[in-house]
Every structure is written in C-alpha cells, then in structure tokens.
C-alpha positions as CSV (number, residue, x, y, z in Angstrom):
1,M,33.1,9.0,-3.8
2,R,29.4,9.1,-4.7
3,S,27.2,6.5,-3.0
4,R,23.6,5.6,-3.6
5,L,21.2,4.2,-1.0
6,L,18.1,2.5,-2.1
7,L,14.7,2.8,-0.4
8,I,11.6,0.9,-1.1
9,I,8.4,2.8,-0.4
10,G,5.6,0.3,0.3
11,A,2.0,0.8,-0.4
12,V,2.6,4.0,-2.0
13,V,1.7,6.3,-4.7
14,G,4.7,8.2,-5.8
15,L,6.0,9.3,-2.4
16,A,4.7,7.4,0.6
17,G,2.6,9.3,3.1
18,A,4.1,7.3,5.9
19,S,5.0,9.1,9.1
20,L,8.7,8.2,8.9
21,I,11.1,6.9,6.3
22,A,14.5,6.2,7.7
23,F,17.9,4.8,7.1
24,S,18.9,3.7,10.6
25,G,21.5,1.6,12.2
26,Q,21.8,0.1,15.6
27,A,25.3,0.2,17.1
28,K,26.6,-1.3,20.3
29,A,24.7,-0.6,23.5
30,A,27.5,1.7,24.6
31,E,26.9,3.9,21.5
32,G,23.1,3.8,21.9
33,E,20.5,3.6,19.2
34,F,19.8,6.2,16.4
35,Y,16.1,6.8,16.6
36,L,14.4,10.0,15.4
37,Q,10.8,11.0,15.0
38,V,10.0,13.7,12.5
39,S,6.9,15.7,11.9
40,P,5.5,16.4,9.4
41,S,6.7,13.7,7.0
42,P,6.4,14.1,4.1
43,L,6.7,17.8,4.1
44,V,4.3,19.2,1.5
45,I,4.6,22.9,0.6
46,T,2.7,25.2,-1.7
47,A,4.5,28.5,-2.5
48,K,4.3,31.4,-4.9
49,P,7.1,32.7,-7.1
50,G,9.0,35.6,-5.6
51,Q,8.0,34.7,-2.0
52,T,10.1,33.6,0.9
53,N,8.5,31.4,3.5
54,T,9.7,29.7,6.7
55,Y,8.5,26.2,7.7
56,D,8.8,24.3,11.0
57,L,10.2,20.7,11.0
58,K,9.9,19.1,14.4
59,I,12.6,16.4,15.3
60,R,12.4,14.3,18.4
61,N,15.3,12.2,19.7
62,A,13.7,9.0,20.8
63,G,17.0,7.3,21.5
64,T,19.0,7.0,24.7
65,Q,21.9,9.3,24.0
66,T,22.5,12.9,23.0
67,E,22.5,13.3,19.2
68,K,24.7,15.8,17.4
69,L,23.0,16.2,14.0
70,T,23.2,18.0,10.7
71,I,20.6,18.6,8.0
72,A,21.0,19.1,4.3
73,P,18.9,18.8,1.1
74,R,19.6,15.8,-1.0
75,S,18.4,14.5,-4.5
76,F,16.5,11.4,-5.2
77,T,14.8,9.8,-8.2
78,V,11.7,7.5,-8.3
79,K,11.4,4.7,-10.8
80,N,8.0,4.3,-12.4
81,E,5.9,1.2,-11.6
82,S,8.1,-0.2,-8.8
83,G,8.2,3.0,-6.7
84,E,11.9,2.3,-6.0
85,V,13.6,5.4,-4.8
86,A,17.3,6.1,-5.6
87,F,18.6,8.4,-2.8
88,D,21.9,10.3,-3.3
89,D,23.4,11.1,0.1
90,T,26.0,13.4,-1.4
91,K,24.2,15.5,-4.2
92,K,22.3,18.7,-3.6
93,P,19.1,18.9,-5.6
94,A,19.3,21.0,-8.7
95,E,17.9,24.6,-8.6
96,I,15.9,24.4,-5.4
97,G,19.0,23.4,-3.3
98,D,20.2,26.9,-3.6
99,W,16.9,28.3,-2.4
100,I,16.9,26.5,1.0
101,R,18.4,27.8,4.3
102,F,18.3,26.3,7.7
103,A,18.2,28.2,11.0
104,Q,20.8,25.7,12.4
105,T,22.6,23.4,10.0
106,N,24.2,21.7,12.9
107,F,22.2,21.1,16.1
108,I,22.0,19.0,19.2
109,V,19.0,17.1,20.5
110,Q,18.9,15.6,24.0
111,P,17.2,12.2,24.6
112,G,13.4,12.5,24.7
113,E,13.5,16.2,23.6
114,W,11.9,17.9,20.6
115,F,13.9,20.3,18.4
116,T,12.2,22.7,15.9
117,Q,14.2,23.3,12.8
118,K,13.4,26.4,10.9
119,I,13.5,25.9,7.1
120,T,13.4,29.0,4.8
121,I,12.7,28.6,1.1
122,A,13.1,31.6,-1.1
123,V,11.3,30.9,-4.4
124,P,12.5,33.0,-7.3
125,E,10.2,34.5,-9.9
126,S,11.6,32.1,-12.5
127,A,10.6,29.0,-10.5
128,G,9.0,26.0,-12.3
129,F,5.8,24.2,-11.3
130,S,6.9,21.5,-8.8
131,Y,10.0,20.2,-7.0
132,S,10.8,17.2,-5.0
133,F,13.8,16.4,-2.8
134,A,14.8,14.9,0.6
135,L,15.9,16.6,3.8
136,A,18.6,14.2,5.1
137,I,19.3,14.4,8.9
138,T,22.5,12.6,9.9
139,R,24.9,12.4,12.7
140,Q,27.7,14.9,12.5
141,D,30.2,12.3,13.3
142,T,30.1,8.7,12.1
143,P,30.3,6.5,15.2
144,K,32.9,3.8,15.5
145,S,31.8,0.2,15.9
146,Q,33.5,-3.0,16.8
147,D,30.9,-5.0,14.9
148,A,33.0,-6.7,12.2
149,G,34.9,-3.4,11.8
150,R,32.0,-1.5,10.3
151,A,30.8,1.9,11.3
152,L,27.0,2.4,11.4
153,K,25.8,5.8,10.2
154,G,22.2,6.8,11.1
155,S,20.2,8.8,8.7
156,V,16.6,10.0,8.3
157,A,15.2,11.2,5.0
158,I,12.2,13.5,5.0
159,F,10.7,13.6,1.5
160,T,9.7,17.2,0.6
161,L,7.3,18.2,-2.1
162,V,7.0,21.7,-3.3
163,N,4.1,22.9,-5.6
164,I,4.6,26.4,-7.1
165,D,1.3,28.3,-7.4
166,K,1.6,30.2,-10.7
167,P,-0.3,30.6,-13.9
168,G,-0.1,27.5,-16.1
169,A,0.1,25.1,-13.2
170,T,-2.0,22.0,-14.0
171,R,-3.1,19.0,-12.0
172,K,-4.3,16.1,-14.1
173,L,-4.5,12.5,-13.2
174,E,-5.5,9.6,-15.6
175,L,-6.2,5.9,-15.0
176,D,-3.5,4.0,-16.8
177,S,-5.0,0.6,-16.0
178,L,-7.0,-1.4,-13.4
179,S,-6.1,-5.1,-13.3
180,T,-6.2,-8.2,-11.1
181,N,-3.4,-10.7,-10.7
182,S,-5.8,-13.5,-11.7
183,G,-9.2,-13.5,-13.5
184,I,-10.3,-16.5,-11.4
185,Y,-9.7,-17.0,-7.7
186,E,-10.3,-20.1,-5.6
187,Y,-10.5,-18.1,-2.4
188,L,-9.8,-14.6,-1.4
189,P,-7.7,-12.5,-1.1
190,A,-8.1,-10.9,-4.6
191,K,-5.4,-8.4,-5.5
192,F,-6.1,-5.3,-7.6
193,D,-3.5,-3.0,-9.1
194,V,-4.6,0.6,-9.8
195,K,-2.1,2.4,-12.0
196,L,-2.5,6.2,-12.1
197,K,-0.6,8.6,-14.3
198,N,0.1,12.2,-13.5
199,T,-0.1,14.0,-16.8
200,G,0.0,17.5,-15.3
201,N,3.0,19.6,-14.1
202,S,2.1,19.7,-10.4
203,I,2.1,17.1,-7.6
204,V,-1.2,15.3,-7.1
205,R,-2.6,13.2,-4.3
206,P,-5.5,10.9,-5.2
207,E,-8.1,9.4,-2.9
208,G,-11.2,7.3,-3.2
209,N,-12.6,3.7,-3.0
210,L,-12.8,0.4,-4.8
211,F,-16.3,-1.0,-4.6
212,I,-16.8,-4.8,-4.8
213,Q,-20.3,-5.6,-6.2
214,R,-22.2,-8.6,-7.5
215,S,-23.0,-6.5,-10.6
216,T,-22.6,-2.9,-11.8
217,D,-26.3,-2.3,-11.0
218,D,-26.0,-3.1,-7.3
219,T,-26.7,-0.1,-5.1
220,Q,-25.1,-1.7,-2.0
221,P,-21.5,-2.9,-2.4
222,I,-20.3,-6.1,-0.7
223,S,-17.1,-4.4,0.4
224,V,-15.6,-0.9,0.2
225,L,-11.8,-0.8,-0.1
226,P,-9.8,2.5,0.3
227,V,-7.6,3.7,-2.5
228,N,-4.3,5.3,-1.6
229,K,-4.7,4.6,2.1
230,S,-1.2,5.9,2.8
231,E,-2.1,9.3,1.3
232,G,0.8,9.3,-1.0
233,Y,1.6,11.7,-3.8
234,I,2.2,11.3,-7.5
235,L,5.0,13.3,-9.1
236,P,4.4,14.9,-12.6
237,G,5.1,12.6,-15.5
238,S,5.1,9.5,-13.3
239,V,2.9,6.4,-13.1
240,R,2.3,4.8,-9.7
241,T,0.7,1.5,-8.8
242,L,-1.6,1.3,-5.9
243,S,-2.2,-2.3,-4.7
244,I,-5.4,-3.2,-3.0
245,N,-6.4,-6.5,-1.5
246,W,-9.9,-7.8,-0.9
247,T,-9.6,-10.2,2.1
248,D,-13.1,-10.4,3.5
249,G,-13.8,-14.0,2.6
250,Y,-13.9,-17.6,3.7
251,P,-11.6,-19.2,4.6
252,D,-9.6,-16.5,6.2
253,I,-6.1,-16.6,4.6
254,R,-3.4,-15.4,6.9
255,Q,0.2,-14.9,6.0
256,S,3.1,-15.9,8.3
257,T,6.9,-16.0,7.9
258,D,8.8,-19.2,8.9
259,S,12.2,-19.4,10.4
260,S,13.8,-19.3,6.9
261,G,12.0,-16.1,6.0
262,Q,9.6,-17.7,3.6
263,V,6.0,-16.3,3.5
264,K,3.4,-19.0,4.0
265,N,-0.4,-18.8,3.7
266,E,-2.4,-20.3,6.5
267,S,-6.2,-21.0,6.1
268,D,-8.6,-20.4,9.1
269,W,-11.6,-22.7,8.5
270,N,-13.7,-21.2,11.3
271,F,-17.3,-22.3,10.4
272,A,-18.6,-19.2,12.2
273,N,-17.5,-17.3,9.2
274,L,-19.0,-19.6,6.6
275,S,-21.4,-16.8,5.5
276,K,-18.4,-15.0,4.0
277,L,-17.8,-17.8,1.5
278,R,-17.4,-15.9,-1.9
279,I,-18.6,-17.7,-5.0
280,G,-19.5,-16.4,-8.5
281,Y,-18.8,-13.4,-10.6
282,Y,-17.9,-10.1,-9.0
283,T,-17.2,-6.5,-10.3
284,A,-14.6,-4.1,-8.8
285,K,-15.5,-0.5,-9.5
286,L,-12.9,2.2,-9.0
287,V,-14.1,5.7,-8.0
288,A,-11.1,7.9,-7.2
289,V,-10.9,11.7,-7.1
290,Y,-8.2,14.4,-7.2
291,N,-8.3,18.2,-6.9
292,D,-7.3,20.1,-10.0
293,G,-7.0,23.3,-8.0
294,Q,-10.6,24.3,-8.4
295,R,-12.7,21.2,-7.9
296,D,-12.6,17.4,-7.4
297,I,-12.2,15.4,-10.6
298,P,-13.4,11.8,-10.7
299,V,-11.3,8.9,-12.1
300,T,-13.3,5.8,-12.7
301,G,-12.6,2.2,-13.9
302,E,-14.2,-1.2,-13.7
303,I,-13.0,-4.9,-13.9
304,G,-14.7,-8.2,-13.4
305,F,-13.4,-11.5,-11.9
306,W,-14.6,-14.9,-10.7
307,V,-14.3,-16.6,-7.3
308,I,-14.8,-20.3,-7.7
309,P,-13.9,-22.4,-4.6
310,W,-13.7,-25.6,-6.7
311,K,-12.4,-27.8,-3.9
312,I,-15.4,-27.0,-1.7
313,L,-17.7,-27.4,-4.7
314,L,-16.1,-30.7,-5.6
315,G,-16.5,-31.9,-2.0
316,V,-20.1,-30.9,-1.9
317,L,-20.7,-32.6,-5.2
318,L,-19.1,-35.8,-3.9
319,I,-21.3,-35.7,-0.8
320,I,-24.4,-35.2,-2.9
321,L,-23.3,-38.1,-5.2
322,L,-22.7,-40.4,-2.2
323,I,-26.0,-39.5,-0.7
324,G,-27.7,-40.0,-4.0
325,A,-26.0,-43.4,-4.5
326,G,-27.2,-44.4,-1.0
327,V,-30.7,-43.3,-1.6
328,W,-30.7,-45.1,-5.0
329,S,-29.4,-48.3,-3.4
330,I,-32.1,-48.3,-0.7
331,A,-34.8,-47.4,-3.2
332,S,-33.7,-50.2,-5.5
333,K,-33.9,-52.8,-2.8
334,V,-37.3,-51.6,-1.7
335,F,-38.5,-51.7,-5.3
336,K,-37.2,-55.2,-5.9
337,R,-38.9,-56.5,-2.8
338,S,-42.2,-54.9,-3.8
339,R,-41.9,-56.6,-7.3
340,G,-40.8,-60.0,-6.1
341,P,-42.8,-63.3,-6.5
342,K,-46.0,-63.7,-4.4
343,R,-47.4,-66.8,-2.9
344,I,-50.8,-67.7,-4.3
345,K,-53.2,-69.3,-1.9
346,P,-54.8,-72.4,-3.4
347,V,-58.6,-72.1,-3.9
348,T,-60.8,-75.0,-2.8
349,F,-64.1,-75.6,-4.5
350,R,-67.0,-77.2,-2.6
351,K,-69.4,-79.7,-4.2
C-alpha cells in the first residue's frame, strides 16, 4: 500500500540547504536510537549527457547500536509557496531512477563509524535539463516496539539535485513579489517575504542581501539582512518564499513557548538598548543575484514601511502635557501674585 510522508522544509528556498533532513524515530532503550549523519546534504550534481560519474555519500552512525541499512532513490514533490514536500517512500523517481546504481544497496555501519556509499549515475544522451529526487536510507528490518504496539521505522532522506549541462539549459530567476506582513509596525521585528520564481529549466540557488535604509538615497544601511541564508535551491517552474526578519530594534522581542505549546512574545526593556528604538519611515531594498552559467545576474526590489511605537510616543506626550500643565500652573500663580492689589502708602503734606 502506497504511503506518503510529509516533510516541512523551514527557511528554505525550494529545497533546504540544511545539513540533515530526517524522518527518525526513537524506540526503547534496548533497541537504541536511529541517528545518522550524512554529508553532503543536499547532494547537488552537474553532469553531461552520455557521461557516467560516481559520487561519494558519507554516512555516519551516530547512534549506539549497529545499523543494518538499505538505500534507494525515491520520488517527492514540492508545493509552491508553502515549500511543503510530499515524499513517497515506495515510488522510484521516473527516468532517473533507472540511471542510478549503488556500490552496496544493503550495508552495515557500526556505532561511531563512517561509511562511504558509492553512487553511480549514468546520464543518457536523451536526458533533460534537471532532475530532483531523494535518496532514502532506512533500516533493513523494521524494529519491533512495545510502545502502544507500534513499530518505529527510522529513515533519512537526502535530497538530490541534478543539473544536466547541455545546449539549451537556461537559468533564470525573477522576483515575483517583495512584501511585508504589515505596512505599519509598533515595534520590531518586521517580517519580509521575498518570492522568487525560477522561469528557466535548470536548478538555481540565489543569494544576496536585504538592506534596511532610512531612504533609498542612503549610502550606509541601518541593517544588512542575508537572503537565502540556508543556501537552498529553487526548482524549475516553482516559486519559493524566503522569509526574512528585521529584529534589531527596541524593545528586544523574544519568543518563548509555554507548557501548552503556545508561542508567546516577551519584551526586554533594557534601557541600555534605547538607542535602537526604531521610529519613522524605512525602506527595504532587495539585492539578490544568481548565476546564469556565465555571470551573476541581479534581482532587485524595494518596499517601504513605517515603525511607529505609538505607546511610547503617547507616554512621552502625556509626560510633556503633565510637565506643561505643572509649569502653566506655577506660572499662573506667579503672574496672579505679581498682578494683585498693592498697598498705597498715605502721603502727608507739611504746612
């Protein structure tokens, strides 16, 4: 029966550039923990039609028991916008699945040891421009568990991206939109969503920065925020959203999770950081680049937003009004005294 497991790739563009994406389960202490480290991940390959190349995938057993493992290519799909990945743990990827061979489909890794898996990919002359699939490493046997009668099956998915270097291959990236989740903020953080669309036929990895400025003419930005910090890739025909937060403000807003799992914002009113109070109109300028195979191509965008700490401003205004009222009251009393009736000394005339 066909089953589908869902992964959420965070902070990503297309496929996350994280060091490890895993489906893992912890069984009873007697069975040990399933914990593998894999390098490189993701596995990114550039190949030419008609060539056969071998690549090394290093796998470390970071658990406490000997692992009997098996490896196989598997299909997945990525939903636009959300980045949600639907991973099929039973289906071999179309076309490219028949091109892949492993030195050892079944292998054993002792605790603390590294194992090098040789992966051979024979690319035919008729190959397309790009392919994406996952290499699923699982236990050969599903361990038995007494935990509510469920068996926990460990699995690690290494996302693999293959670009085919052939005439007609194009790399093209466009800015779909640059937006904020609010046009007016009381305090930071301010969140920006950069949506990039791959309109070419090859896999692309963007990089760059988001510059926070008082105006577009400023030569020195207030903050420089990295774009695509996870170094993720964008698949052909897909749109990916990169979320960026500007947090360098006052008060410092920190997120914490309570016992019920609810995320709460906590404000740190350390007056030593008062100089970071943000107020007024700001501009966020995007300067990203990607390589089209010959040179770096810029992708730019710009958006404005306000930061108005109205509670602080209201408090300052109230203080000013109270001080003003006090000064007015004192001045009025002094003025009235100075304008009050004066005693006139009688004048005596001498004969």
